C-alpha positions as CSV (number, residue, x, y, z in Angstrom):
1,M,0.0,0.0,0.0
2,T,1.4,3.5,-0.9
3,L,1.6,6.2,1.7
4,A,-1.2,8.1,-0.2
5,Q,-3.5,5.1,-0.2
6,A,-2.8,4.5,3.6
7,V,-3.9,8.1,4.4
8,I,-7.0,7.9,2.2
9,E,-8.0,4.6,3.9
10,G,-7.5,6.0,7.4
11,A,-4.5,3.9,8.4
12,D,-3.3,4.1,11.9
13,P,0.2,5.6,12.7
14,E,2.0,2.3,12.6
15,E,0.8,1.6,9.1
16,L,1.6,5.1,8.0
17,L,5.1,4.6,9.2
18,R,5.5,1.3,7.4
19,A,4.4,2.9,4.0
20,E,7.4,4.3,2.1
21,V,7.6,8.1,1.4
22,P,7.4,8.2,-2.4
23,P,10.4,9.9,-4.3
24,V,8.0,12.2,-6.3
25,Y,4.5,13.5,-5.8
26,R,2.0,15.4,-7.8
27,A,1.7,19.2,-7.2
28,A,0.5,22.4,-8.7
29,H,3.6,24.3,-9.6
30,I,5.1,27.0,-11.8
31,R,8.4,26.6,-13.8
32,R,11.5,28.7,-13.8
33,D,12.0,28.5,-17.6
34,E,8.5,30.1,-18.2
35,V,9.1,33.3,-16.1
36,G,9.2,35.5,-19.1
37,M,6.2,33.9,-20.9
38,F,3.8,36.9,-20.2
39,G,6.2,39.7,-21.1
40,R,6.9,42.7,-18.8
41,A,3.7,44.7,-18.9
42,P,1.7,44.6,-15.6
43,H,-1.5,42.4,-15.6
44,G,-4.5,44.7,-16.4
45,T,-2.7,46.8,-18.8
46,M,-4.7,47.3,-22.0
47,G,-4.8,44.0,-23.9
48,V,-2.6,42.0,-21.3
49,D,-4.3,39.0,-19.7
50,K,-1.7,36.9,-17.8
51,D,-4.0,33.9,-17.7
52,V,-2.6,31.7,-14.9
53,R,-4.1,28.6,-16.8
54,R,-1.0,28.9,-19.0
55,S,1.6,29.0,-16.3
56,L,0.2,26.8,-13.5
57,H,1.0,23.2,-14.1
58,V,0.0,20.0,-12.2
59,G,2.6,17.2,-12.4
60,E,5.3,15.3,-10.5
61,V,8.0,17.1,-8.5
62,P,10.8,15.6,-6.3
63,M,10.1,14.8,-2.7
64,P,12.4,16.9,-0.4
65,E,14.1,15.7,2.7
66,L,12.7,16.9,6.2
67,A,14.6,19.4,8.3
68,P,14.6,18.5,12.1
69,D,11.7,21.1,12.9
70,E,9.6,20.0,10.0
71,V,6.8,17.7,9.3
72,L,5.6,16.1,6.0
73,V,1.8,16.4,5.7
74,A,-0.4,14.3,3.4
75,V,-2.6,17.1,2.0
76,M,-6.2,16.1,1.8
77,A,-7.4,19.6,0.6
78,S,-6.0,23.1,-0.1
79,A,-7.3,26.4,-1.2
80,I,-6.5,29.2,-3.5
81,N,-5.2,32.6,-2.2
82,F,-4.3,35.6,-4.2
83,N,-0.6,35.1,-3.7
84,T,-0.9,31.9,-5.8
85,V,-2.4,34.2,-8.5
86,W,0.5,36.6,-8.1
87,S,3.1,33.7,-8.3
88,A,1.5,32.3,-11.4
89,M,1.5,35.8,-13.1
90,F,5.1,36.2,-12.1
91,E,4.2,39.5,-10.4
92,P,5.2,41.7,-8.9
93,I,8.5,39.8,-9.1
94,P,8.8,36.0,-10.0
95,T,8.7,34.0,-6.8
96,F,11.9,32.2,-7.9
97,A,13.7,35.2,-6.6
98,F,12.4,34.3,-3.1
99,L,13.5,30.7,-3.5
100,E,17.0,31.7,-4.6
101,R,17.3,33.9,-1.6
102,L,16.1,31.1,0.7
103,G,18.3,28.7,-1.1
104,R,21.4,30.5,0.4
105,S,20.5,29.0,3.6
106,D,18.4,26.1,2.6
107,P,19.3,24.7,-0.9
108,R,16.3,22.4,-0.9
109,H,14.0,25.2,-1.9
110,D,15.9,26.7,-4.8
111,L,14.5,24.4,-7.6
112,D,13.3,24.9,-11.2
113,T,9.7,24.1,-10.0
114,H,7.9,26.1,-7.4
115,V,5.0,24.2,-5.5
116,L,2.4,26.7,-4.6
117,G,-0.3,27.1,-2.0
118,S,-0.5,28.6,1.4
119,D,-3.5,26.7,2.9
120,A,-3.8,22.9,3.7
121,S,-5.6,20.4,5.8
122,G,-4.4,16.8,6.1
123,V,-2.6,14.2,8.1
124,V,1.0,14.2,9.6
125,V,2.9,11.2,8.0
126,R,6.5,12.1,9.0
127,K,8.2,14.4,11.5
128,G,11.6,15.7,11.9
129,A,13.8,14.7,14.9
130,A,13.2,17.9,16.8
131,V,9.3,17.9,16.5
132,R,7.8,17.3,20.0
133,Q,4.2,18.3,19.9
134,W,3.0,16.7,16.8
135,H,2.8,13.0,15.9
136,V,2.2,10.8,12.9
137,G,-1.6,10.4,12.3
138,D,-2.5,13.8,13.7
139,R,-5.1,15.6,11.6
140,V,-4.1,19.1,11.1
141,V,-4.4,22.4,9.3
142,T,-1.6,24.8,8.4
143,S,-1.0,28.3,9.2
144,P,0.9,30.3,6.6
145,A,3.8,32.1,8.4
146,Y,7.2,30.4,7.9
147,V,9.4,31.8,10.7
148,D,13.0,31.2,12.1
149,S,12.2,30.5,15.8
150,E,15.8,31.3,16.7
151,D,15.2,35.0,15.8
152,P,14.6,36.7,19.2
153,V,11.8,39.0,17.9
154,A,9.8,36.0,16.8
155,H,9.1,35.4,20.4
156,H,7.5,38.9,20.7
157,D,5.8,39.0,17.4
158,S,6.9,36.5,14.7
159,M,5.5,38.8,12.0
160,L,8.5,41.2,12.7
161,A,11.0,38.3,12.1
162,A,13.8,39.3,9.8
163,D,13.2,36.3,7.5
164,L,9.5,36.0,7.8
165,R,8.1,34.2,4.8
166,A,4.7,33.2,3.3
167,W,4.7,29.5,3.1
168,G,4.0,28.2,-0.5
169,F,4.7,31.8,-1.8
170,E,8.2,32.8,-0.5
171,T,9.0,29.1,0.2
172,N,8.8,25.9,-1.9
173,F,6.7,22.8,-1.0
174,G,3.4,24.4,-0.5
175,G,-0.1,23.1,0.0
176,L,-1.6,22.7,-3.5
177,A,-0.2,19.2,-3.6
178,E,-0.4,15.6,-2.4
179,F,2.2,16.2,0.1
180,A,3.5,19.4,1.7
181,V,6.4,20.3,4.0
182,V,5.8,22.7,6.9
183,K,7.5,23.8,10.0
184,A,6.0,22.3,13.3
185,T,5.2,25.8,14.3
186,Q,2.7,26.1,11.4
187,L,0.5,23.2,12.6
188,L,-2.9,23.4,14.4
189,P,-5.5,20.9,15.1
190,K,-8.0,20.4,12.5
191,P,-11.6,21.5,13.5
192,R,-13.4,18.2,14.0
193,H,-16.8,19.3,12.6
194,L,-15.4,20.4,9.2
195,S,-14.7,18.4,6.1
196,W,-11.2,18.4,4.6
197,E,-12.0,21.1,2.1
198,E,-13.9,23.3,4.7
199,A,-11.0,23.0,7.1
200,A,-8.4,23.8,4.3
201,C,-9.9,27.2,3.3
202,N,-9.8,29.1,6.4
203,M,-6.5,29.8,8.0
204,L,-4.6,32.3,5.8
205,C,-7.6,34.6,5.3
206,A,-9.3,34.2,8.7
207,S,-6.1,34.7,10.7
208,T,-5.1,37.7,8.5
209,A,-8.5,39.3,9.2
210,Y,-8.2,38.5,12.9
211,R,-4.9,40.3,13.2
212,M,-6.2,43.3,11.3
213,L,-9.4,43.7,13.3
214,V,-9.0,41.9,16.8
215,G,-5.4,41.4,17.5
216,E,-3.3,43.8,19.6
217,H,-1.2,44.6,16.5
218,G,-4.1,45.7,14.4
219,S,-7.0,48.2,14.6
220,R,-8.2,46.9,18.0
221,M,-11.9,47.0,17.0
222,K,-14.1,47.6,20.1
223,Q,-17.9,47.2,20.6
224,G,-20.0,49.5,18.6
225,D,-17.3,50.5,16.1
226,V,-18.5,50.8,12.5
227,V,-16.3,48.9,10.2
228,L,-16.2,49.3,6.4
229,L,-15.0,46.2,4.6
230,W,-14.1,46.2,1.0
231,G,-14.7,42.8,-0.8
232,A,-17.0,41.8,1.9
233,T,-18.0,38.4,0.4
234,G,-14.4,37.7,-0.8
235,G,-11.8,35.5,0.9
236,L,-10.7,38.1,3.4
237,G,-13.9,40.3,3.7
238,A,-16.3,37.4,4.6
239,Y,-14.1,36.5,7.6
240,G,-13.9,40.1,8.5
241,V,-17.6,40.5,8.5
242,Q,-18.0,37.5,10.9
243,L,-15.3,38.9,13.3
244,V,-16.9,42.3,13.3
245,R,-20.3,40.9,14.2
246,N,-19.0,38.5,16.7
247,G,-17.1,41.3,18.5
248,G,-20.1,43.6,18.7
249,G,-19.0,45.9,15.8
250,I,-21.1,47.2,13.0
251,P,-20.0,45.8,9.6
252,V,-20.6,47.8,6.5
253,G,-19.9,45.6,3.5
254,V,-18.8,46.8,0.1
255,V,-19.7,44.4,-2.9
256,S,-19.9,44.6,-6.5
257,S,-23.3,42.8,-7.4
258,R,-26.8,42.2,-6.3
259,E,-26.1,38.5,-5.7
260,K,-23.2,39.3,-3.4
261,A,-25.3,41.8,-1.6
262,E,-27.9,39.2,-0.8
263,L,-25.2,36.7,0.3
264,L,-23.8,39.4,2.6
265,R,-27.3,39.9,4.2
266,G,-27.6,36.2,4.6
267,M,-24.5,36.5,6.8
268,G,-26.3,39.0,9.0
269,C,-24.6,42.2,7.6
270,E,-27.3,44.8,7.6
271,Y,-25.5,47.6,5.8
272,V,-24.4,47.0,2.3
273,V,-22.9,49.3,-0.4
274,D,-22.9,48.3,-4.0
275,R,-19.7,49.8,-5.3
276,T,-20.8,49.6,-9.0
277,E,-22.9,52.6,-8.2
278,F,-19.7,54.6,-7.7
279,E,-18.1,54.2,-11.1
280,H,-14.8,56.1,-10.4
281,L,-13.4,56.0,-6.9
282,D,-10.2,57.9,-7.9
283,D,-11.5,61.5,-7.2
284,E,-12.7,63.4,-4.2
285,K,-16.3,63.9,-5.6
286,A,-16.7,60.2,-5.7
287,W,-15.3,59.7,-2.2
288,R,-17.7,62.3,-1.0
289,R,-20.8,60.4,-2.6
290,F,-19.5,57.1,-1.4
291,G,-19.0,58.5,2.3
292,A,-22.5,60.0,2.1
293,E,-24.0,56.6,1.3
294,V,-22.2,55.1,4.3
295,R,-23.5,57.9,6.6
296,R,-27.0,57.6,5.1
297,Q,-27.1,54.0,6.1
298,V,-25.3,53.8,9.4
299,G,-25.5,57.5,10.6
300,E,-21.7,57.9,11.1
301,D,-18.3,57.6,9.4
302,P,-16.4,54.2,9.8
303,A,-14.1,54.0,12.8
304,I,-12.1,51.4,10.8
305,V,-11.7,50.7,7.1
306,F,-10.7,47.0,6.2
307,E,-8.5,47.4,3.3
308,H,-6.9,44.9,0.9
309,T,-8.0,45.9,-2.6
310,G,-5.3,48.8,-2.8
311,R,-5.0,51.2,-5.7
312,E,-8.6,51.3,-6.8
313,T,-10.1,52.0,-3.3
314,F,-7.3,53.4,-1.0
315,G,-7.9,57.0,-1.6
316,A,-11.6,56.5,-0.7
317,S,-10.6,54.5,2.3
318,V,-8.5,57.3,3.8
319,Y,-11.3,59.9,3.0
320,V,-14.2,58.0,4.5
321,A,-12.6,56.9,7.8
322,K,-13.9,59.1,10.6
323,K,-11.6,61.7,12.4
324,G,-9.3,59.8,14.5
325,G,-10.2,56.6,12.8
326,S,-8.0,54.0,11.0
327,V,-7.3,52.3,7.7
328,V,-5.9,48.8,8.2
329,T,-4.4,47.3,5.1
330,C,-2.9,43.8,4.4
331,G,-2.6,43.9,0.5
332,S,-3.3,45.5,-2.8
333,S,-5.1,43.1,-5.1
334,S,-5.7,46.0,-7.6
335,G,-2.3,47.4,-7.6
336,F,0.3,48.5,-5.2
337,D,0.8,52.0,-6.2
338,H,-1.6,54.0,-4.1
339,A,-2.7,57.6,-4.3
340,Y,-4.7,59.5,-1.7
341,D,-5.1,63.2,-0.4
342,N,-2.8,63.3,2.5
343,R,-4.6,66.3,4.0
344,H,-7.4,64.0,5.0
345,L,-4.9,61.8,6.9
346,W,-3.0,64.3,8.9
347,M,-5.6,67.1,9.5
348,K,-8.1,64.6,10.8
349,L,-5.6,62.6,12.8
350,K,-6.3,59.3,11.0
351,R,-3.9,56.3,11.0
352,V,-2.9,53.8,8.3
353,I,-2.0,50.4,9.9
354,G,0.1,47.9,8.0
355,S,-0.8,44.3,8.7
356,H,0.7,41.1,7.3
357,G,-0.5,37.6,7.9
358,A,-0.8,36.6,11.5
359,N,1.5,35.1,14.2
360,Y,1.2,31.6,15.5
361,Q,-0.8,32.7,18.7
362,E,-3.2,34.7,16.6
363,C,-3.6,31.8,14.2
364,A,-4.3,29.5,17.3
365,E,-6.9,32.0,18.6
366,V,-8.8,32.1,15.3
367,N,-8.6,28.4,14.8
368,R,-10.2,28.0,18.2
369,L,-13.1,30.2,17.2
370,I,-13.5,28.0,13.9
371,A,-13.4,24.8,16.1
372,L,-15.9,26.2,18.5
373,G,-18.3,26.9,15.5
374,A,-18.1,30.8,16.1
375,I,-16.5,31.5,12.7
376,H,-17.7,29.4,9.7
377,P,-16.0,28.5,6.4
378,T,-16.7,30.7,3.4
379,L,-16.0,27.9,0.9
380,S,-18.0,28.4,-2.4
381,R,-16.5,26.1,-4.9
382,V,-14.2,23.1,-4.9
383,Y,-12.0,21.8,-7.8
384,P,-9.8,18.6,-8.1
385,L,-6.0,19.0,-8.0
386,E,-5.8,18.4,-11.7
387,R,-7.9,21.6,-12.2
388,A,-5.9,23.8,-9.8
389,A,-5.2,26.3,-12.6
390,D,-8.9,26.6,-13.2
391,A,-9.5,27.3,-9.6
392,A,-6.7,30.0,-9.6
393,R,-8.2,31.5,-12.7
394,A,-11.6,31.9,-11.0
395,V,-9.9,33.9,-8.2
396,Q,-7.8,35.9,-10.8
397,T,-10.9,37.0,-12.6
398,N,-13.1,37.6,-9.4
399,E,-15.5,35.0,-10.6
400,H,-15.9,33.6,-7.0
401,V,-17.3,34.5,-3.6
402,G,-15.6,33.4,-0.4
403,K,-12.8,30.8,-0.8
404,V,-12.2,28.4,-3.7
405,G,-11.0,24.9,-2.4
406,V,-8.9,22.3,-4.1
407,L,-9.2,18.5,-3.3
408,C,-5.7,16.9,-3.2
409,L,-5.7,13.4,-1.8
410,A,-9.2,13.5,-0.7
411,P,-11.2,11.6,-3.3
412,E,-14.4,13.5,-2.9
413,E,-16.0,16.3,-0.9
414,D,-17.6,16.0,2.5
415,L,-15.0,13.6,4.0
416,G,-13.1,14.0,7.2
417,I,-16.0,15.1,9.4
418,E,-15.6,13.8,13.1
419,D,-17.9,15.8,15.2
420,H,-21.3,15.4,13.6
421,A,-23.2,16.6,16.8
422,L,-21.5,20.2,16.6
423,R,-22.1,20.3,12.9
424,E,-25.7,19.6,13.4
425,R,-26.0,22.3,16.2
426,I,-24.5,24.9,13.9
427,G,-26.6,23.8,10.8
428,E,-25.7,22.9,7.4
429,D,-27.3,26.2,6.2
430,R,-24.7,28.2,7.9
431,L,-21.7,25.9,7.2
432,R,-22.6,25.8,3.5
433,L,-24.0,29.4,3.1
434,F,-21.4,30.2,0.3
435,R,-22.1,27.1,-1.6
436,S,-25.9,27.4,-1.7
């Protein structure tokens, strides 16, 4: 019996250890020799479509050796994040530059193939000699921060570590594969009431939103705060809406269609702004109309603006935040080059807070909320591994809501559920809201 078969059939730890680790495995990856295939013009330039279906391949790659602080996870399911899209477009720089830099200290990563993916759920099948807290057979989910625990600042806040890396983006051997290599400090217990694909779709986005809104390093939302969330039914925004509601805040969700607005109201978000009613958000007249619509609905300006869209929205975000309020940002999916009127920042004492990922403790806190059933998956669609490029394309073209999952070793959906009683108490309508 192969190791993959043993995992699929639910073999015990002894059987897993008897099965040989294969020399190669199937994975979604990009290739170094294709870096220049799209040319130099940025994606979105007139006539330029860097279609990730051309650059993202699924095939065999070599199995790496484990370092002492690492584990080998048999991946049952994974999910698409926007960093996979950036990697497959070779923007803003080809990620092989990250692998080359990491390769100076760990040559295993500097290969001609880059296995992508920053989310996964699965089963531990091997562990390095220094791993103490995790064992073969454990069911786990992965957190995305790849950190050197010997860096002193990592024990204050690992997101400040000098060599902080996003796993499966700035490292090799990511989660969109049959097997993945992760540090032991990336592992968390899989929520028992979720299927493999539901468990795999949460950690990167949910933990990022948690740090932005709740954690001590973010905007520190308090009860009653009005929070404006761009892309409120997307991968990040949908977790943000849940966290705002759970914490006593007042979410105002921004979406781009009537269907997404209905989904948002189904999540319990009362206030919804359709951004298509504001065609150009790049000048102050549009910002004023947008801010007036928020005030019309809620009665006041947002205390916090939850930003991740970047160039298209950042000027509006700085404008609409209330006096003394904050804009917390973790990304720029529409472009990194932001423009805003600085008078609205300094004269009204607003703050811009940079937030990147989440540290291990923050990941553990949000995973606990998921395991308790307080935060629910936002999975909307699931693809098999061989169609990982199609899954990434759906995210690239914003054809999705919530998160897009990928089945890796799991042969079908809805496997891996252990706590059926909790699942019944929560209700399938809530757990499957984004798939309905």
